[in-house]
C-alpha positions in Angstrom: 8.1 -8.8 29.6 5.6 -6.0 29.0 3.5 -8.0 26.5 -0.1 -8.8 27.4 -0.3 -12.3 29.0 -2.9 -13.4 26.5 -0.4 -12.7 23.6 2.6 -14.3 25.3 0.7 -17.5 26.0 0.1 -18.0 22.2 3.8 -17.6 21.2 6.3 -20.5 20.8 9.0 -17.9 20.4 8.9 -14.1 21.0 9.1 -13.3 17.3 7.2 -11.2 14.8 7.7 -12.1 11.1 8.2 -8.6 9.8 5.8 -7.5 7.0 7.7 -7.4 3.7 6.7 -5.7 0.5 5.4 -8.3 -2.0 7.0 -11.1 0.0 4.5 -11.4 2.9 1.1 -12.8 1.8 -1.4 -15.1 3.5 0.5 -18.4 2.9 3.6 -17.0 4.6 1.6 -15.4 7.4 -0.4 -18.5 8.0 2.7 -20.7 8.2 4.3 -18.3 10.6 1.3 -18.2 12.9 1.0 -22.0 12.8 4.7 -22.3 13.7 4.0 -20.3 16.8 5.2 -16.8 15.9 3.3 -13.6 14.9 2.9 -13.5 11.1 2.5 -10.1 9.4 1.9 -8.6 6.0 1.6 -5.0 4.6 -2.0 -4.1 3.8 -0.8 -2.7 0.4 0.4 -6.2 -0.6 -3.3 -6.8 -1.3 -3.6 -4.7 -4.4 -7.2 -3.7 -3.8 -9.3 -3.2 -0.6 -11.5 -6.1 -1.7 -8.5 -8.4 -1.8 -7.4 -7.2 1.7 -11.0 -8.0 2.9 -10.7 -11.5 1.4 -7.2 -12.0 3.0 -8.5 -11.0 6.4 -11.5 -13.2 6.1 -9.3 -16.2 5.1 -6.9 -15.7 8.0 -9.7 -15.2 10.5 -11.3 -18.5 9.3 -8.2 -20.7 9.0 -6.2 -19.6 12.1 -7.3 -20.9 15.5 -6.8 -20.0 19.1 -3.9 -22.5 19.2 -2.0 -20.5 16.5 -0.1 -17.3 17.1 -2.0 -14.1 16.2 -1.3 -12.2 13.0 -0.6 -8.6 12.3 -1.3 -6.1 9.5 1.1 -3.2 8.6 -0.5 0.1 7.7 1.5 2.8 6.0 0.3 5.8 7.9 1.8 8.4 5.7 -0.5 11.1 4.3 0.3 10.0 0.7 -1.3 6.6 1.3 -4.8 7.0 -0.3 -6.0 3.6 1.1 -5.1 4.3 4.8 -8.6 4.9 6.1 -10.2 2.2 4.0 -7.6 -0.4 5.1 -7.9 0.8 8.7 -11.7 0.3 8.6 -11.2 -3.2 7.4 -8.7 -3.9 10.2 -11.3 -2.7 12.7 -14.1 -4.7 11.1 -12.1 -7.9 11.2 -10.7 -7.1 14.6 -7.1 -7.6 13.5 -5.2 -8.7 16.7 -2.1 -6.5 16.0 -1.6 -3.5 13.7 1.9 -2.2 12.8 2.0 1.4 11.7 4.9 2.9 9.7 5.8 6.4 8.4 3.5 8.4 10.5 2.2 8.4 14.1 -1.6 8.7 13.9 -3.5 8.9 17.2 -6.8 8.0 15.6 -5.4 4.6 14.4 -4.2 3.8 17.9 -7.6 4.6 19.3 -9.5 2.6 16.7 -7.4 -0.5 17.3 -7.2 -0.4 21.0 -11.0 0.3 21.3 -11.7 -3.4 20.4 -8.7 -4.7 22.3 -6.1 -4.9 19.5 -2.4 -4.0 20.0 -0.7 -1.3 17.9 3.1 -1.3 17.4 4.6 1.8 15.7 8.0 1.4 14.1 10.7 4.0 14.8 14.4 4.4 13.9 15.5 6.9 16.5 14.7 7.7 20.2 13.4 11.1 18.9 10.8 9.4 16.6 10.0 7.1 19.5 9.3 10.0 21.8 7.0 11.7 19.2 5.0 8.5 18.7 4.6 8.0 22.4 3.5 11.6 22.8 0.7 10.8 20.3 -0.4 7.8 22.2 1.4 4.8 20.5 0.7 1.8 22.7 3.9 -0.1 21.6 7.0 0.4 19.5 9.3 -1.4 17.1 12.9 -0.2 17.3 14.3 -0.5 13.8 18.1 -0.6 14.3 21.1 -0.7 12.0 21.2 -3.7 9.7 17.5 -4.2 9.4 16.1 -5.0 6.0 14.2 -2.4 4.0 14.0 1.1 5.5 16.4 0.7 8.4 17.9 3.0 10.9 21.5 3.6 11.6 21.7 3.2 15.4 23.1 0.3 17.3 20.4 -1.9 18.8 22.0 -1.5 22.2 21.8 2.3 22.0 18.3 2.4 20.5 16.8 0.0 23.0 18.4 1.4 26.1 17.3 5.0 25.2 13.7 4.0 24.5 13.5 1.8 27.6 14.7 4.8 29.7 11.3 6.3 29.4 9.0 3.5 28.0 8.0 0.3 29.8 5.4 -0.9 27.2 5.5 -3.5 24.4 8.8 -3.1 22.4 10.1 -5.2 19.5 13.6 -5.0 18.0 14.5 -5.2 14.4 18.0 -5.5 12.9 20.1 -8.5 11.7 18.3 -11.1 13.9 18.6 -14.5 12.3 19.3 -17.1 15.0 17.7 -18.3 18.2 20.5 -16.8 20.2 19.9 -13.4 18.6 16.2 -13.6 19.6 17.2 -14.2 23.2 19.8 -11.4 23.0 17.1 -9.0 21.9 15.2 -9.9 25.1 18.3 -9.6 27.2 18.9 -6.0 26.2 15.3 -5.0 26.9 13.0 -5.9 23.9 10.0 -8.1 24.3 10.0 -9.4 20.8 12.4 -9.9 17.9 11.2 -8.5 14.6 12.6 -10.7 11.8 12.0 -10.3 8.1 14.9 -11.3 5.8 15.3 -14.9 6.8 11.7 -15.6 5.8 12.4 -14.5 2.2 14.2 -17.9 1.8 11.3 -20.0 2.9 9.0 -22.1 0.8 5.9 -20.1 1.7 7.4 -16.7 0.9 6.0 -14.8 -2.2 9.5 -14.2 -3.6 11.0 -15.4 -6.9 13.3 -18.4 -6.8 16.2 -16.1 -7.7 15.5 -13.8 -4.8 15.3 -16.7 -2.4 18.5 -18.2 -3.7 20.3 -14.9 -3.5 19.5 -14.6 0.1 21.0 -18.0 0.8 24.2 -17.0 -1.0 24.8 -13.6 0.4 26.3 -12.2 3.6 26.3 -9.0 5.5 28.9 -7.4 3.2 26.6 -8.0 0.3 24.1 -5.5 1.7 24.1 -1.8 0.5 22.5 1.0 2.5 21.2 3.7 0.1 18.3 6.1 -0.4 18.7 5.9 -4.2 15.5 3.9 -4.8 12.8 5.4 -2.6 14.3 8.6 -1.2 14.4 6.9 2.3 17.6 5.0 3.3 17.3 1.3 3.2 19.2 -2.0 2.9 19.3 -3.9 -0.4 21.1 -6.9 -1.9 24.1 -5.7 -4.0 23.8 -8.5 -6.5 20.2 -7.5 -7.3 21.3 -4.0 -8.0 24.1 -5.2 -10.3 21.6 -7.5 -12.1 19.5 -4.5 -12.8 22.3 -2.8 -14.7 23.5 -0.5 -12.0 26.8 -0.1 -10.3 26.4 -0.6 -6.6 29.7 1.2 -5.9 28.3 4.4 -7.4 25.3 4.4 -5.1 25.1 5.6 -1.5 23.3 8.3 0.5 22.3 11.3 -1.5 19.7 13.5 0.2 19.2 15.7 -2.9 18.6 13.1 -5.5 16.5 10.0 -6.1 17.3 7.5 -8.8 14.7 7.0 -11.5 15.4 3.5 -12.8 12.9 4.0 -15.6 15.5 6.3 -17.3 17.9 3.4 -17.7 16.1 2.3 -20.9 15.2 -1.3 -19.9 12.3 -3.2 -18.3 13.7 -3.3 -14.8 11.6 -1.8 -12.0 13.1 -0.7 -8.7 10.1 -1.9 -6.7 10.3 -5.4 -8.3 13.9 -6.0 -9.2 15.9 -4.2 -6.5 15.6 -6.6 -3.5 15.5 -5.4 0.1 17.3 -7.5 2.7 19.0 -7.0 6.1 22.5 -7.8 7.2 21.6 -10.8 9.3 21.3 -13.4 6.5 24.7 -15.1 7.0 23.1 -18.1 8.8 20.5 -18.5 6.1 22.0 -21.0 3.7 19.1 -23.1 2.4 15.5 -22.5 1.4 13.3 -24.2 4.0 9.7 -24.4 5.2 8.8 -21.8 7.8 8.2 -24.5 10.4 11.7 -25.9 10.0 13.2 -22.4 10.4 11.2 -21.7 13.6 12.1 -25.1 15.0 15.8 -24.4 14.5 15.4 -21.0 16.2 13.7 -22.6 19.1 16.5 -25.1 19.5 19.1 -22.4 19.3 17.1 -20.2 21.8 17.0 -23.0 24.4 20.7 -23.8 23.9 21.5 -20.1 24.5 19.3 -19.7 27.6 21.9 -21.0 30.2 24.3 -18.2 29.2 21.7 -15.6 30.4 20.9 -17.3 33.8 
């Protein structure tokens, strides 16, 4: 593994709880870290910088060296007006791991690595990986087909092997990982970490509505729709949530020239609130459980699968 030893020593399983819009907040992150995996949240889930400051203070005070470290996701796109403010807060609080999305920014990599933090930049293609590495990205997250939210379309086998052909640093894999065996498989094909989001929606600590959590436990891979209709960037969403918002999932797909404006539908539904992102790997998630129980199950499955890789 190419992870720093100090990080590996604090992990019960090689897993990052992927930062999810609205869903990932300090209670979920704290539970993930205490269960022995990296917990993460998007900085923009804290609606104001002062709230982010308070969250980082809280996590810094309540997590100990016996817990896994936590991570903050920064949207590095030029349209994010809070980027520099949130980055400064991450530096001040010495956030252990920073995940960057939608933009490779060398000054972010430098600012975090200067105090000894780790930066992982998410990418969906080998081309984007090469561009991020050329700008100094210390680590990568390969977002393969089947991942929740803004996912790629490449097989994890293809994506990992092409990235590993020229990069030996820290590498996580995202895309339909929901069992301990799948975590081990991610390592077997060359990743250091499994990057898992959707299964955590159906946990007691997740900041998701009861209906969202229940829908995750009732759906399977075929219930996921890949479309750019809601944000202009292709992503995976739960078909039943689209139907519940008054839309016909069968009429949506990929349309590079148009973006749906749900506000024109004449009701109180909001795409960011009522269209629920989710990955294809939710088949094994059948009950709403505490994070600790989910991670314990994965650890058992991981150990049971290990002999097959010896």
